[in-house]
VOGU-3710 file (C-alpha; in Angstrom, 3 decimals, decimal comma):
1> mfqkqtrlhk> 138,759/22,778/23,358  135,754/23,542/21,112  132,471/22,309/22,340  129,645/21,483/19,921  126,513/23,489/20,447  123,009/22,060/19,666  119,616/23,778/19,985  117,524/22,409/22,862  114,668/21,225/20,597  117,270/19,234/18,385
11> risdlvksea> 118,691/17,589/21,578  115,184/16,563/22,703  114,166/15,282/19,220  117,386/13,150/19,285  116,527/11,872/22,776  112,979/11,015/21,713  114,259/8,976/18,695  117,030/7,219/20,805  114,513/6,158/23,452  111,659/5,504/21,051
21> leftapevkr> 109,388/7,978/22,814  106,146/8,796/21,069  106,488/12,576/20,512  106,311/14,234/17,215  108,573/17,275/16,318  105,700/19,829/16,812  104,894/18,167/20,114  108,461/18,452/21,177  108,450/22,233/20,648  105,029/22,665/22,261
31> nisslgvnln> 106,013/20,624/25,326  109,301/22,514/25,719  107,373/25,748/25,760  104,506/24,561/28,114  106,222/21,943/30,273  109,874/22,886/29,994  113,007/20,732/29,956  115,072/19,706/32,988  118,453/21,232/31,859  121,153/20,845/34,520
41> gniehrhltw> 118,549/20,944/37,313  116,740/23,973/35,988  113,486/24,081/33,856  114,116/25,668/30,514  111,245/26,740/28,291  113,087/28,225/25,229  113,478/25,615/22,473  116,241/27,597/20,781  118,516/27,588/23,867  122,013/26,363/22,955
51> tydfdkisid> 123,119/23,253/24,683  126,470/21,237/24,990  127,068/17,544/25,006  128,005/17,691/28,711  124,640/19,271/29,613  122,307/16,965/31,681  118,889/16,905/29,972  115,647/15,159/31,147  111,986/15,157/30,059  110,920/12,512/32,591
61> hwprrpkgdf> 108,206/14,932/33,831  106,475/15,057/30,431  103,239/12,939/30,418  103,452/10,018/28,103  100,767/9,731/25,359  98,016/7,302/26,449  98,224/3,997/24,515  95,083/1,911/23,722  94,652/-1,589/25,005  95,151/-3,901/21,945
71> dliqtwyend> 93,718/-6,785/23,962  90,303/-5,019/23,646  90,309/-5,377/19,862  87,430/-7,727/18,805  86,569/-9,371/15,501  82,911/-8,832/14,725  82,867/-10,412/11,317  85,240/-12,156/8,912  85,144/-13,864/5,545  87,659/-14,527/2,797
81> dtivifkprn> 88,015/-10,894/1,803  86,565/-8,669/4,509  87,004/-8,187/8,220  85,071/-5,959/10,693  86,701/-5,206/13,969  85,915/-3,154/17,166  88,668/-0,658/17,676  89,128/0,516/21,269  89,911/4,166/22,203  93,453/5,375/22,033
91> vvvepgaghr> 94,474/2,913/19,362  95,920/4,746/16,357  94,707/3,103/13,083  97,737/3,742/10,778  101,561/4,128/11,257  102,639/7,743/11,536  104,820/10,131/13,476  104,832/8,958/17,061  103,048/5,714/16,193  105,269/3,776/13,810
101> ednlmtflte> 104,879/0,490/15,657  102,043/1,292/18,117  99,130/1,241/15,618  96,242/-1,045/14,571  97,470/-1,865/11,002  100,903/-3,044/12,318  99,156/-5,026/15,064  96,844/-6,807/12,639  99,668/-7,481/10,234  101,794/-9,072/12,886
111> kykrqfylah> 98,868/-10,980/14,347  97,501/-12,432/11,081  100,778/-12,542/9,105  99,063/-10,888/6,125  98,300/-7,540/4,603  95,081/-5,618/5,336  93,567/-2,691/3,480  91,634/0,038/5,285  88,215/0,790/3,911  87,637/3,838/6,076
121> ridkdtsgll> 89,135/5,512/9,132  88,133/6,584/12,644  90,176/8,836/15,028  92,539/7,531/17,639  90,194/8,797/20,412  87,138/7,240/18,862  86,108/3,609/19,562  83,841/1,503/17,406  83,436/-0,566/14,205  85,960/-0,503/11,433
131> vltktpeqle> 85,964/-2,218/8,170  89,090/-3,672/6,467  89,651/-5,876/3,455  92,020/-8,569/2,489  92,183/-7,835/-1,229  92,550/-4,641/-3,310  89,441/-5,696/-5,293  87,277/-5,751/-2,161  88,729/-2,548/-0,958  87,662/-0,772/-4,206
141> fiqnqfrthk> 84,238/-2,359/-3,996  83,630/-1,057/-0,370  85,304/2,296/-0,892  83,085/2,856/-3,902  80,083/2,467/-1,610  81,528/5,188/0,676  82,115/7,507/-2,295  78,565/7,061/-3,456  77,138/7,443/0,101  75,629/4,004/0,092
151> vtkkylavvk> 77,192/3,038/3,516  75,023/3,809/6,529  77,280/4,898/9,473  76,127/6,203/12,804  77,861/7,447/15,958  76,894/8,000/19,578  78,426/10,903/21,435  77,909/12,836/24,729  77,943/16,594/24,156  77,848/19,538/26,421
161> glvtmtyhvt> 74,556/21,404/26,584  70,870/20,210/26,152  70,238/19,268/22,545  66,527/19,449/21,896  66,183/19,267/18,191  67,465/17,307/15,255  70,032/19,180/13,111  70,429/18,523/9,426  73,983/19,907/8,958  75,599/20,781/5,610
171> swqgrdsgnp> 78,956/22,563/5,992  82,328/22,685/4,231  85,647/22,149/6,001  89,421/22,293/5,420  92,559/22,592/7,355  92,892/25,345/9,911  95,978/27,261/8,782  96,220/28,762/12,327  96,184/25,357/14,133  97,460/22,173/12,453
181> lrqklywsek> 95,563/20,036/14,876  92,200/21,454/13,849  89,901/21,576/10,890  88,056/24,773/9,939  84,360/24,893/9,278  82,649/27,158/6,593  78,821/27,504/6,392  78,713/28,279/2,647  80,453/26,637/-0,365  81,441/29,978/-1,820
191> galdldpqar> 82,984/31,266/1,403  84,809/27,886/1,799  86,335/27,668/-1,704  87,231/31,317/-1,787  89,399/30,837/1,205  90,307/27,133/0,740  90,086/25,520/-2,774  90,584/22,129/-1,027  87,585/22,530/1,251  85,105/19,654/0,982
201> qavsiikpli> 81,372/19,272/1,851  80,416/17,658/5,213  76,931/16,402/5,857  75,486/15,026/9,134  72,204/14,408/10,921  72,433/15,050/14,656  69,592/13,561/16,648  69,151/14,001/20,413  68,366/10,800/22,355  68,623/11,692/26,077
211> icpnsnlslv> 69,333/14,911/28,081  70,658/15,385/31,574  69,571/18,858/32,791  71,472/18,480/36,074  74,795/17,982/34,212  73,959/20,048/31,137  74,809/17,041/28,892  73,102/15,169/26,100  73,408/11,781/24,387  73,075/12,218/20,633
221> eitiktgrmh> 73,176/9,952/17,589  75,007/11,301/14,545  74,453/9,893/11,098  77,242/10,957/8,744  76,650/11,175/5,059  80,224/12,095/4,379  83,429/11,075/6,255  85,554/14,135/6,631  88,339/14,433/9,171  87,060/15,446/12,669
231> qirlqcealg> 83,576/16,032/11,004  81,495/15,277/14,079  83,651/17,143/16,507  83,859/20,207/14,330  80,213/20,451/13,604  79,113/19,810/17,140  81,483/22,584/18,300  80,162/24,900/15,665  76,514/24,327/16,711  77,360/25,250/20,337
241> fplngdaiyn> 77,409/21,714/21,937  81,052/20,308/21,658  81,854/16,782/22,617  82,308/16,196/26,308  85,991/15,864/27,101  87,320/17,028/23,616  90,542/18,885/24,269  90,765/20,433/20,832  87,185/21,243/19,585  85,809/22,882/22,733
251> rntgfkkqle> 85,276/26,613/21,752  82,060/28,295/22,885  80,559/29,462/19,701  77,184/30,268/21,073  75,637/29,080/17,806  72,064/27,814/18,329  70,482/28,311/14,806  68,321/25,613/13,219  69,817/24,333/10,005  67,548/22,900/7,219
261> lpsksffgie> 65,189/21,641/9,889  62,001/20,063/8,686  59,128/20,294/11,203  58,995/16,550/11,618  62,593/16,585/13,039  61,740/18,954/15,990  62,033/17,518/19,445  60,689/19,481/22,360  62,318/18,863/25,729  59,162/17,232/27,046
271> qlksmnseef> 59,440/14,598/24,261  63,018/13,600/25,080  63,947/11,155/27,657  65,575/12,829/30,608  67,929/11,398/33,203  69,455/12,586/36,478  73,217/12,898/36,762  73,624/9,468/38,441  71,594/7,726/35,776  73,371/9,523/32,942
281> ihlqikvfgh> 76,904/8,686/34,217  75,956/5,097/34,524  74,736/5,056/30,952  77,765/6,894/29,714  80,121/4,405/31,333  78,040/1,504/29,986  78,222/2,838/26,311  81,655/4,511/26,272  83,617/3,098/29,198  85,215/5,032/32,061
291> dgysllanfi> 86,904/7,600/29,807  85,503/11,149/29,822  85,683/11,440/26,068  82,620/9,826/24,520  82,453/9,147/20,798  81,573/5,720/19,412  81,278/4,483/15,882  78,219/2,517/16,952  76,546/1,289/13,725  77,544/0,384/10,129
301> kfelnpgrfw> 75,751/-1,183/7,236  77,393/-1,940/3,881  77,371/-4,381/1,037  79,788/-7,318/1,299  79,235/-8,385/-2,199  76,402/-7,654/-4,743  73,131/-8,202/-3,081  74,552/-9,297/0,318  74,651/-6,785/3,216  76,303/-6,776/6,681
311> egevfdlgll> 75,279/-4,530/9,575  76,528/-4,271/13,084  75,642/-2,263/16,179  77,827/-1,907/19,294  75,203/-0,487/21,650  71,522/-1,448/21,103  69,513/1,787/21,113  66,435/-0,214/21,945  67,810/-0,516/25,504  67,256/3,181/25,925
321> n> 63,472/2,811/25,816
//
């Protein structure tokens, strides 16, 4: 009797769909290669292996993607056309592969029984303030402020290394053709556009706040002038101080050059507040929680309607003094 053959990665993809597991197709192939599949009691790492319907297949040993705690979502401000919320870490903002139901927009739609419009985005791993609107007209009004760089947006992050000066960073970035999970950074516009016509300018100011020499870590504040995908993570990595706990942007570039650095922006180590490891860990937990990854969309200021502004800050930097 003829037995139907199916490639292993296709069987796993079908299994993922049938059990509503949160793995994308690229993750399935990567996990087969790195973690293997339990195929009839043996671990198989080749995704093109042929399988039959009678084969026993299991991926119970694959770690499940961490999910954010939707109970930690907080409403910071709301009126008839705008809402500002605090998004906790590990909460995906929009529906997508692996997160069709498990995402912020679906959660809010079901909770409020109405449609919301996303004025801007923050990464799944990033916590902090997020602005949404209730009408297309208000969406256009706020997004126009982002396009014209009228919104003030600041992040806090813990990075590896001792950051002792303020960096005014202007770079260009586009997708990394060698790794779909990453963005690629270019230091010149010509070099960027020659290789990637879709590359876009990314501008940030990275200011050190506290250093911890014992742990070789720094707390920094990043003011973003543009909102490119993974902008902060990519630029910090390129400067030689990647975000602590970042699983993707963690290459050691060794880059320590000053970029467009006015003299007034220089901070000597003796002018920076310094903490020992115990003090720094306590502060890190207070600001970011118990997760090792530390990136917080801490402050935002924008115009609600002509002449009326709103601003919010998650962690009061005055407490650092």
